[in-house]
C-alpha positions in Angstrom: -42.4 -32.1 -21.5 -38.9 -33.1 -20.4 -36.3 -30.3 -20.6 -33.0 -32.1 -21.0 -31.1 -29.7 -23.2 -29.2 -32.8 -24.5 -27.9 -30.9 -27.6 -26.0 -28.7 -25.2 -24.4 -31.5 -23.2 -20.9 -30.5 -24.1 -21.5 -26.9 -22.9 -22.6 -28.3 -19.6 -20.2 -31.1 -19.1 -17.3 -29.1 -17.6 -19.5 -27.3 -15.0 -19.6 -28.0 -11.3 -22.7 -30.1 -10.6 -24.4 -27.3 -8.7 -23.8 -24.8 -11.5 -25.0 -27.3 -14.1 -28.3 -27.9 -12.1 -28.8 -24.2 -11.6 -28.0 -23.4 -15.3 -30.7 -25.9 -16.4 -33.2 -24.5 -14.0 -32.6 -21.0 -15.2 -32.6 -22.0 -18.9 -35.9 -23.9 -18.5 -37.4 -20.8 -16.9 -36.2 -18.6 -19.7 -37.6 -20.8 -22.4 -41.0 -21.1 -20.7 -41.4 -17.6 -19.3 -39.5 -15.4 -21.6 -39.7 -17.4 -24.9 -36.0 -17.7 -25.3 -34.6 -20.2 -27.8 -32.9 -23.2 -26.1 -29.5 -22.0 -27.4 -29.8 -18.5 -26.0 -31.4 -19.8 -22.8 -28.6 -22.3 -22.0 -25.9 -19.6 -22.6 -27.7 -17.1 -20.3 -28.4 -19.9 -17.8 -24.8 -20.9 -17.6 -23.6 -17.3 -17.2 -26.2 -16.6 -14.4 -25.5 -19.9 -12.7 -21.8 -19.3 -12.6 -22.4 -15.8 -11.1 -24.8 -17.4 -8.6 -22.2 -20.0 -7.6 -19.3 -17.6 -7.2 -21.5 -15.3 -5.2 -22.0 -18.2 -2.8 -18.2 -18.6 -2.5 -18.0 -21.8 -4.6 
């Protein structure tokens, strides 16, 4: 199954490419492993990816 999260494209468009990629990775994991809805997973994924990126000094 392809996890594109296309319905959340506008939420992802303004993100740095590395943050966007990490957010999708986190969101996919949350949907599969923790049974999150796609909406909640993408919100959580973006938040965690931004924290990850800023911790790296981005």
